[in-house]
N, C-alpha and C positions, 0 to 999 in steps of 0.2 A: 504494500499501498504506499502513495505516494504521501511525502511529508513535507512539509512547509518550511521555506527557507527563513520565517519570522527570527529576528531577530540577529540574524546573520548577514552580512555583508562583506564581498568579495574584495578581498584587500590586492591580490594581483593574479593577471594570466598565469596559465600553468610556465608557458617558456620565458617568463619574466624574472622568475627567479632564477641565482646564481648561487654562486660561493658565498657572495660576499651578505646573504641574507642567512647563514647559518647560526642557528642561535635564537632565528626571529620567530614569534610565532603567529601562522599565517592561515588565511582561510581561500581554497581556489575553488572552483566548482567547472565541471565540466561533463565530458561523456567518458564512461570507461571503456577504451579501447581493447586491454585486454588483463585477463584476471588470472593468477597462478597460485593454487593452494599446495604448498607442498606440506601440508600437516602439522598446523601450529607457526606456520611462517607464510602469510600472503602477500602476492605482490601485486599492484593492481597499477596499472597505467593510465592515466587519466589525458585524456586530450580536449583542448579548443581551441582555438582557433591560430594561439602562438604556439602550439605545439605542445610535447608531452612529456609528464611528469610521474616521477614513480614512486607511489607509497605504499609504505611498507608495514606491516600487522607482524610483530612478533611474540610469541609467547614467552609468560615474563616479564615483557615491555608493553604489551597493550593488554588494555581490560580486557578478558574473556568474551564477553559479550560484543564487544567490539569488532573483535577476530571474527566471530562467528558471523555476524552482520557482513564483515568485506569478503568473506568466505562465498555469500547468497549471490556478489552482485556477477551481473552477467554485462556481453558486449553492449554499448551503445544506452544502457542505463547512464540516466543524469543523477551527478552526485554533487554534493556539497561535502567540503573537509575541511575540518580546521585542525592546524598539528606543527610541529615544530619542524623547522627545515637542518636535516644534518647532513654531513660529510656521508657518499654511499658505505655504507659495511663492507659491498662486494666491492669488483671489478667495475672502473669507470668506463660508461659505454658513452665513447668518443662517436656514434651516430648521430647521438642527439644533442641539442645546446645543453639540455641539464642533465647531462651523461655522470656529472660528479658528485650530485646531492639527489636526495630525496625526502618523502617528507612523512612524519613519523606521527598517525593522527592521534587526537584526543578528542575529537567526535566527528559523526560520518551523518549524513542522511541522503537516503534516498530518494531525492527530490521527482526523480518519473521511472518507472519500469520500461521495458522495451521487450518487443516480440523479438525470435529471430531474426534479423534483418535478414533480405533473398541474396545477396553479398556482402563479403566482409569489405567492412570502410577502409580501404587501403592506399599505398601509395602505387602508381603504375597500374591499377586494377586491368587484370585480363577479362573481367564479368564481360560481355556480350553490351555493346553502345545500348542496342533496343534497351535491354532491361535496368541499366543504368538512369537511361533518361525516363523509364517510366515511375522509377523512385528518385527521383532528382534529387531532392529534398535529402537522402541520404548519400547520393553520389559528390553531394556537394560540399560534406563534411570531410573528404578526403585533402590531405594537408596540400598535394602538389596543386589539386583543384582552387585551392583557399588560398595559395600564394600567385595563382593566375589573377584571384579577383581583387586582391592587396595591391597589386602590382595596376589594376585598371584604378581603382579607386586613387592610388596616387599620380599617374598618370591623367587624371581627370582635373587632379588638383592642382598640381601642376601649372597645366595648361590655363586653369582659369586664372592663378595667379602670372604667371608669364604676360598673356595678354590684357590682365589688369592694370600691369606696370608699363605696358607701351602703350594706354592709353585704350584698349578697345572697351567697347560697353556691352555688356551681358543683354540683349533683347529676346525674350520670347514670341515666335512666331506663332500661327494660329496652326492646329491639327485638322481643323476641319476647314478645308478649301475648296477653290473650283477644281473641279475634274479636268486634267486637258489630256486630252485624246495623243498627242502625238508623245515616242517614246515606249517608254516601259508599261505595261497597263497600271492603270491606279486600282487602290481598294477601293470598293463605292461606300457608303453610309448614306442609308436613304432617312429622308426628312421627315420627321410626322406634320410638323407643321407647312409642308410645302409641299403637299401630295403629287408624287412623280417626280419629284426632283431630288436630288445626290449632290453631299461634299465628297470630295477624294481628298485620302488622307494623302500626307505632304508625300512627293518621292524626296524631295529635297528643299527647303525654304528660298529656291532661288528668287521667284518674283519678286516675295517679300523682300529679303534681303536688298535687290536691288531700288525696292522703293523706300527701306531707309535710308540708304543714299542719296534719293530725292529729297527727303525729309528732315537732311543735315546730321544725321549721326557718325558720320565721318570714321567710325573705325565700330564695326559691330564683329560680336563673336556669342553663339551658342553652339551647345552640344546638344545638340537635335536628335530627335527619334523621327527616323524615315520607314518611308513605308513602300515597297513595289512589288506587286504580284508577278514574279516571273518564276522561270523555272530554274530551281535551285541546286548549286555546284556546293564543295565542302568548304569555300570562301563567299559563300552568300544565304542571305536570312531573306525574308520574309518583313519582319522589321530589324533594323539595324540603327547603328548611332553615328552622327558624323559628328566631326569639329568642324563647325562650319563659318566661314569669317567673309565678311569685303571690307574695302577701304576703298576710302574718296580720292583725289586727286594724287593719285601714284599710275604708275605703268610696271609693266612687266618685273625689272628690276627691283623694284619699291616692293613686292610682293614676295619675290623670291629672299630677299634680302632680310624680313621679319620670319619668315619660316625656317631658313637656315640657322638662324640664332634659335628659335624657336625648338629643333630638333636637336640640336646639339646643347642646350640646357636638359632636355626631357631625356638623352642617351646617357650624360653626363651622371645627370640626379638616380635616375633609376637605375642605369646599370654598371656606373661609371667606366662609359667606355668614351673615348674621344672622339667625337664628328671632325673630319677633318672639312673647314671651310674655307673658299668656298666649297659648294660640291659640283662636281663637273657638270657641264652641260652639253647635251649631244642633240642633233635637231633629229626629227621623225624619220627624217630622209638616211640618216646616215646610223640611226639605230635599226631599221628595217634592214639596210645593204649588209651591216657588218653581224646582226643577231640573229633577222628575221623575225622580229619583237619589237614593240613600241613599250613593252616593259622588261628591256630586258638583264640577265641577269651577269653579273660582272664578276661576279667569285671564280671566274672560271675561262679559258679560251675557248678553244672549238668554234672560231667565227666565221661565217659565210664567205667565200671566195665567188665572186661572177667569174666564170668562164666561158662565158658567151660568146667574145670573141677569139676562144682560142679555138672552139669545137665549130665554129659556124659553117664552116667549108667539107667538116666530116663526113666519112658515113653512115655516119649511126642516126638512121632516122628518127628513134626519138627525139635526138638532140635537135637535129636540124629542123623538125616538124612545127617542137614548139618555137623556134628561134622565126620561123617562119610564118608563125601564127600572133607575133607580134610578143613574146614571151622571152623566158631565160633559163639559162643553163646554170646551176650554181651547188657547190659543193661543200660538203665537213670535213676536214683532216681527223679524225680520231686517230689520235699518236698514240702508236704501240700495242694499236688492236687488229695489224695485220692476220693473227691468227686467229681471230674471230670465226668459230663455226659456221658453217652455212645455214643449218639450222636457225642460228642467232642470229644473224644477217633476214633470213625471211621474216624473222616475229618482228623484225627492225621494219622490214619492208609494209608488211599487213598494219604497223603502229602509224604508218605516215599516211595510209589507205584511207586513216580517219580523220585526215584534215583535207582531202580533195585529192590527194597527188596518187598520179596510177600505178607509181611501182618505184622504185629505187633501182638505178644506175651504182656497182661500186666496182672499186680495183683495190685486192689486199696486194700489197708488197713484204713480200715475205722476209726473212730474216740474209736469206741470201741473195735477195735481188733481185729473186722472180716475180713473175707478176700473175694473179690469178683474176679473171677479169668475168663480168659479166656481159661485157660488150666488146669485147678485145678483138672478135674476128672481123668485127665491123667497120676497124679503125686500124690503118697503118701502124708501120712502129714508130714514125715521125711524130703523127698524132699522137698516139699516147704517150710518147717520152714529151711532149711539148706540153700534156696535160697533165700527165704527173709534177712536171716543172712549175707548171703554174699553184699546183694545190702546195706547193714543198713539200709533198712524198718522198719520204727517205724509207729504208728497209724498217720490216717491222708495222708500215700504218697500215689504217684502213680508211679510202677515200669514198664516200660515199657523195651522190649527186640526185639532185632532181632535177626535173625539163617539165616548166607549162607556164601558164601564166605568171606576174609575176606575185600575185598576191597566194595563189597556192604553192607557188616552191616559197615564199617567205611562211606560210603559216608551218608547212610540215618540217622543214628543216629546221625554222624554230624549233616546235615542240619538240623533233630528234634531239637536238642539241642538248634540251634540257634531259631529255629522257635517257641519254648517253651518261650525261655526267651524275643523273640517280644511280645509275647501274654500275658508273667505275668511283661511288663514292665520292665525290667532287665536290660536293655541296658542305660548306661548312657552318652548320650554324651559330657557330662563335663568333663570323665575320660580318659584318654588315658594311654594303656597297651599296651607296647612295647614286643616284645620277638624276638631272633633270631632263625630263624629253622635252622639248621645244617645239615651236612652228609645223603644229600638225595640220594635216588638211582642211582646209575649213570645210568641205563637202566630202560624202562621199555617195558612190552611186549603188543606187539598190536596183538588184534584176526584177525583184520582186513586185518592186513598185513601178520601175521604169521612169526613176525621178533621180535626183539627188537630194541625199539627205543632211542635215547638217552632223558633221560629226560629233562636237560638242552639244552644241544646240543654238536657237535662231537669234540668240543676243551677246555671239562671240563677237567682237571684232577682229576684222582681218588686219594682216599685216599691211601697212599704208601702202608701199612700194607695191603691193598686189591688188589694191583700188580699183585701179583701172580694167583689170582681168573682168572684174563684175559688168561692169558696163558692156563689156565684147562677148559676154556670155562663157568666158571660157576658165569654167567653175572649176574643172579639174586642178587646175595650177594654183589655185588661191592657196595663200596657206592662211593660219593663225594665228593670232596672238593667245593661243593657248598653251596650255603647262603642265604636264604632270611629276611630280616624285615620285620614284622609282626604289624601291627597298629590294633587295634580293631580288629579283624577276617579280617582284609584284608592284602591285600601283598602288600607293599607300594616302593618294592623294590628288587633288585634279583640280583645274580652274583655267582661267579665263579672263584675259581685260573684256570689257563689255561694252558694246556700242552702247553711246549716249547722244549721236545726232541721228534725228529724226527722218534726214533722208536715207543713211546711208544703211537705217533701218528697215527702212520701204523697200529698196531694191532686197536686202536680204530677203524679206518675207515672199518677194517678187519669183527671188532665182529659185525658192525651196517649191513654190508652186502657190502659194496663200495668195486668195484674194482678198481686197481691201475687207471686205464684209468678214470673211473668214480670218483674218489675222485680227481684228477689230472685238468678232464674237469670243475669242478667246484669249487675249490679250490684252482688252482693251481698255479696263484700269490701267494698266501700267505704261500703255502708250499716252494716255490720257497724262498723267503722272508727268511723262517727258516735256511736255507742252509747257510745265510751269518751271522751266529751269534746272536742268539737269548735270552733277557734276561728273567728271569724267570719273570712271570707278571700276575696279578690277578687284577678284575674289579667289576662293581658294577651299575646297573642302576635305579633310582626310575621314577616312574608314578607320573611325574610333578601334572599332575591333580587328579588324584587318592589322592594323600597326600594333597592337599588345598583343596581337599573336605571334607576331614576327617576334617582336621583344621578349616574348616567354617561350620560345622556341617552340610553339606546338604548330602542330600540323593543318588545324581544323577552328572556323572560328566559334565552333560550338563550344570549345574549352574554353572561350573567355568571354561568353552570353550563359547569363545564370539560369534560364529557362529558354532551351532553343527550342525551335520546329526541326523537322527532318523533313528530307526530300519533298517531299510529298504538301509541304508548308503546315502538318499537323502537329500537334505536342502529345504526345503520349501520356504523360505525365495525366492532363487537362481533359484528355480526350477531344480537345477544340480544332475545327469548328464542329458544333452541333448544329440539330436543325433547331430551328425558333420554334417560340411555341407558336398558336393558330393566334390568339389574341394579338399578342406583338405584330404579326404578319396583317394580321386584321388592319390593326391602328395605322399602318404606313402604308395602304393600301397594295400590298404585294402579295402576289400568288405564287406559289412554286408549282414550274412547269415540270413532271416528271418527264426523263429523257425516255 
């Protein structure tokens, strides 16, 4: 039966105690991690969010009734213990912070009993994730997970403090806003007061923060909840948190400067890692050409090499066909992998097919210099030599090639490069390589919609020198004043300078296929605000969860979100989403159509 903690007040968390407290009487409270009864000697490990401490009851030193009570404890019982801190009588446990001390109890209260949990609460649990997420409140007791959330809280506190010191104002923007059909799907919230009308949950506070610049707030920051109804991956969730900011009277360098100083402070304070400033910058074009990705991982080499000119007149139809189709031929050199078995190469070929490639061509250079290749019979000896030379092929190397439209070649070799790095264990989680990617294309062509779409959003400013191309309709050549901050192959933040001139904004909408009516219908309130004096402004938003995931060296953002959803956007613990009550639907004027 549960006892009251009346009259007791916790003096310390478990792992806040140390040898400096020896001789003191303390009161600790927490969960029983494990209990070992050695007959007249009972060892109890008590855990709270700070860590673990050992409590020892011993015949002759501890009251007999207290020993009996201690022997009855089970895992996850909640206890309060009053006792004296003493030096350990047994061997020091160097695995825990309190390993040289123990508590000798004079009072023990069982505040709450526990059923046998469905899995043991322990670090690096091997229990299936589905089970852990169903009992997430137990999973969150794991010390390794709690460390992630302590770090996340620290990041949020430091973020607020840093930007406050830089003159930013924290302003909350609405959750219930206008739904926008462009981009990812909104989560819709029906209005009871306005039948047939819906709010959209924010995918980001983009329009509101631009309005705050119109309002003269100058520098805005918000740790904002955002929602996107999209297909999920390991690093995506339907609801997530952004560190969102907007600044007035600035250009690209100003936004980058304040954010570099922020990242340097954050990594130094939280991880004691020195971020070298200024952070490297790379244009989008250079990133794609060298790494096949606009979020390149710079922790390893294996860069792409364009060999289009080297093979353009060769006898291999796969190469020449791609070139004639305005594509390219590029390769990567997997150093020292020339002896990779054919089965493994076939697996890599299957891997790139997921990225649109039709296959992989390869040259395996043996240690003795002999060459095995999937296409040698189509090439002259001189052509093969020239290709190997262009790829800096040495004995023992494996050269892998893709030939297709540029996008397919970039996507497939960019992904293959990272896959090989994983297989060859080249990714060091203790290394943090930042890079700014700049000068993104303003537009990207959509085959599905048969038109150009905004790569960032319709309010992104083109590079000034590219503005004449807007009038000429050469949309594919226009670069944006957009920038992403990338860490170890992950985009952790992105932003842009915004358009603040009406004439450029109108041309942008026109280029994107909006009529004046459509533009006004979707963004009328912003366009109206822009008529009353709008400052030049720019912004950036970080994915807080992804940033903390990388700082905590985790592989999934689910490990840094307290109650995450699974891939179908459902919650295993609460079983959300669930059908709504008929009365609720009736009040909202909704009916559910069964498929």
